[in-house]
C-alpha positions as CSV (number, residue, x, y, z in Angstrom):
1,L,-53.5,-11.0,-3.9
2,A,-52.9,-8.8,-0.9
3,A,-49.3,-9.8,-0.7
4,A,-48.7,-9.0,-4.4
5,A,-50.3,-5.6,-3.9
6,L,-48.1,-4.9,-0.9
7,V,-44.9,-5.9,-2.8
8,G,-46.0,-3.7,-5.7
9,L,-46.7,-0.7,-3.4
10,T,-43.3,-1.2,-1.7
11,I,-41.5,-1.2,-5.0
12,I,-43.3,2.0,-6.1
13,V,-42.5,3.7,-2.8
14,V,-38.8,2.8,-3.1
15,L,-38.6,4.1,-6.6
16,L,-40.3,7.4,-5.6
17,L,-37.8,7.8,-2.7
18,L,-34.9,7.1,-5.0
19,A,-36.2,9.6,-7.6
20,K,-36.6,12.2,-4.9
21,W,-33.0,11.6,-3.7
22,S,-31.6,11.8,-7.2
23,R,-33.1,15.2,-7.7
24,R,-31.1,16.7,-4.9
25,P,-28.9,19.5,-6.1
26,Q,-25.4,18.3,-6.6
27,P,-22.3,20.4,-5.7
28,L,-21.2,22.8,-8.4
29,R,-19.2,20.8,-11.0
30,R,-15.6,21.9,-11.2
31,I,-14.2,22.2,-14.7
32,P,-11.4,19.7,-15.0
33,T,-8.0,21.4,-15.1
34,S,-6.4,18.4,-16.8
35,H,-7.8,16.6,-19.8
36,R,-9.4,13.9,-17.6
37,L,-12.9,13.2,-16.5
38,A,-13.6,11.4,-13.2
39,D,-13.3,7.7,-13.4
40,C,-16.5,5.6,-13.1
41,S,-17.2,3.9,-9.8
42,P,-17.3,0.1,-9.8
43,S,-21.0,0.0,-10.3
44,P,-22.3,-0.8,-13.9
45,N,-24.3,2.5,-14.2
46,C,-21.5,4.6,-15.8
47,V,-19.7,4.8,-19.2
48,C,-16.7,7.0,-19.9
49,S,-14.4,7.4,-22.8
50,Q,-11.5,7.6,-20.3
51,A,-12.7,4.7,-18.1
52,T,-10.1,2.3,-16.7
53,R,-12.5,-0.7,-16.6
54,D,-13.2,-2.3,-20.1
55,A,-16.9,-2.8,-19.4
56,Q,-17.4,1.0,-18.9
57,T,-15.4,2.3,-21.8
58,I,-17.1,4.1,-24.7
59,A,-15.5,5.9,-27.6
60,P,-15.0,9.7,-27.5
61,F,-16.7,11.9,-30.0
62,A,-14.5,12.4,-33.0
63,V,-13.8,16.0,-34.0
64,S,-13.2,17.1,-37.6
65,G,-12.2,20.7,-37.5
66,D,-11.7,22.7,-34.4
67,V,-13.1,21.6,-31.0
68,A,-14.8,25.0,-30.3
69,T,-17.1,24.4,-33.3
70,A,-17.6,20.8,-32.2
71,M,-18.6,21.9,-28.7
72,Q,-21.0,24.5,-30.0
73,K,-22.5,21.7,-32.2
74,M,-22.9,19.5,-29.1
75,I,-24.5,22.4,-27.1
76,G,-27.0,22.8,-29.9
77,I,-27.9,19.1,-29.8
78,I,-28.2,19.1,-26.0
79,E,-30.4,22.3,-26.0
80,S,-32.8,20.6,-28.4
81,L,-33.5,17.7,-26.0
82,P,-36.4,18.3,-23.6
83,Q,-35.0,16.1,-20.8
84,A,-31.6,17.8,-20.7
85,T,-30.4,20.8,-18.7
86,I,-27.0,22.3,-19.1
87,T,-25.6,23.2,-15.6
88,T,-22.0,24.0,-16.3
89,R,-20.6,25.4,-19.6
90,D,-17.1,26.4,-20.6
91,K,-15.4,26.5,-24.0
92,T,-13.9,22.9,-23.4
93,Y,-16.3,21.5,-20.7
94,L,-20.0,20.8,-20.5
95,H,-22.0,19.3,-17.7
96,V,-25.6,18.2,-18.4
97,E,-28.3,16.7,-16.2
98,F,-30.7,14.3,-17.9
99,R,-34.0,13.5,-16.2
100,S,-36.0,10.3,-16.8
101,T,-39.5,11.0,-17.9
102,V,-41.3,8.6,-15.5
103,F,-39.7,9.0,-12.1
104,G,-37.4,11.9,-12.7
105,F,-34.1,10.1,-12.0
106,V,-31.1,12.3,-12.8
107,D,-28.1,11.1,-14.8
108,D,-25.0,13.3,-15.1
109,V,-23.3,13.6,-18.5
110,E,-20.0,15.4,-19.0
111,F,-18.2,16.4,-22.2
112,L,-14.6,17.5,-22.2
113,A,-12.9,18.7,-25.4
114,D,-9.3,17.7,-25.9
115,P,-7.9,19.8,-28.7
116,S,-4.6,17.9,-28.8
117,I,-6.2,14.7,-30.1
118,P,-8.8,16.2,-31.2
119,V,-11.8,14.5,-29.5
120,I,-14.6,15.3,-27.1
121,H,-14.4,12.9,-24.1
122,V,-17.7,11.9,-22.5
123,R,-18.8,10.4,-19.2
124,S,-22.4,9.5,-18.4
125,A,-23.4,8.2,-14.9
126,S,-26.5,7.6,-12.8
127,R,-26.7,9.5,-9.6
128,V,-28.5,6.7,-7.7
129,G,-28.8,2.9,-8.0
130,Y,-26.4,0.2,-8.9
131,S,-27.3,-0.8,-12.5
132,D,-28.9,1.3,-15.1
133,G,-29.8,-1.5,-17.6
134,G,-27.5,0.1,-20.1
135,S,-29.3,3.4,-20.3
136,N,-26.2,5.6,-20.0
137,R,-24.5,3.7,-22.9
138,Q,-27.7,4.0,-25.0
139,R,-27.9,7.7,-24.3
140,I,-24.4,8.3,-25.5
141,D,-25.0,6.2,-28.6
142,R,-28.1,8.3,-29.4
143,L,-26.2,11.5,-28.8
144,R,-23.4,10.2,-31.1
145,K,-25.9,9.5,-33.9
146,L,-27.3,13.1,-33.5
147,Y,-23.8,14.5,-33.4
148,E,-22.6,12.6,-36.5
149,S,-25.7,13.4,-38.5
150,S,-25.6,17.1,-37.6
151,P,-23.9,19.5,-40.1
């Protein structure tokens, strides 16, 4: 019983340390000058509509109408979510930090409007850890449902 308690305590301490590390302020995000978001690292804790690895690809958000209106719609959705904080905002770019409710892990989500297609590209990645259990993909799927059902 003592060994199991020690293992459980060790796991909790490691998770708390990871959560503390993930809350560190990140350098100011630069607004992409091209129509490309950063590629995902090889770890499976990232999805991106412009990913080069098949397992990490996710569809961009379709835009009907102009991208400025679509970005305003996305901003409204993000601002309604209690765990989301917009850190960088431009007419074609949005960076959002999402915090998990239990340990406060931070995931970075980026939206980049491309008026030439027109779509809003998206990238969602965990700051720490190797695998995310699919949470970044699930987050984008939930955001897509909100986006598609919003007027």
